[in-house]
N, C-alpha and C positions, 0 to 999 in steps of 0.2 A: 727203928724204922730204917729201911734201906732206901736210899735216894739214888736217882740216876746221877752220873758223874757230874753234870753241870747243874743240878737242881739243889737249891738251898731250902732249908726248913721254912724260911719266910715264903718262898714261892709255893711250897706245898700248902701252907696255911691260906695263901691267897686263892689257890685253886679250890680248896675246900670251901672257903667263904663264898667264892663266886658260884660254885655249884649249889650251895645252900640258898643263896640269894635267888638264883635262877629258878630253883624248885619252889621256893616260897612265893615268888612273883607269879609263876604259872598257876599254882594252886589258888592264890587269891583272885587272879583274873578269871579262872574257871568258875569260881563260886559267886562271882559278882553278877547279879541279874542285869541284863541289858548290854553286856559286853560279850563279843564273840571270842571268849578266852581261848577256845580250842583253835582258833584261826590266827592267833597272835604268837609270833615267834619271839622268844626271849633269849638274849645273849648277854652275858656279864663278863667284863674284863676289868679286873682290879677295882671292883665296886661300881663301875659305870655300866648301867643297864641300857641296852638297845632294844627297842620294841619295833617289830616290823610285821607286815601282813600282806598277803597277796589279795585279800578281800578288803574292799573299801569299808571304812568305818565313818560314823558321823563325827563332827567336831566334838560333840559332847562325850561320845564314847572314847575318843582319843584323850580328851582332858581327864576323864575318869580313870583311864588306864594309867596315865602318868601320875595322877594323884595317889592311886593305890600303890604304885611302884615306889614313889618317894617315901611312903610310910614304912617301908621294910627296913629293918635294922641292917646297917652296913652299906646301904645304897648311898653312893657319893654323888651321883648325877644320873639323869635319865635323858636318853635321846629317843624321840619319837618320830624322827625324820622318815623312818621306814613305814609309818602308818599313813596310809593314803586316806585322807579325810574328804568326804563329800561336800 
């Protein structure tokens, strides 16, 4: 594997893991009934997942999205501060 000058193998693994986590969270949110999964933006940095949306969600939807995200392997923490609950 060829790495950029300042990139370590550990950083590449974290990026890959973060990408996998983001993809898995998005897929799980999209398949959950009652959750506007396509409207929720998912970002992952070193295992910490941030959920946000421009569309308002209910408190129950927010809690469900957080619960789904926490179940994903590799997720260290979840921030849902970007989800505007009604």
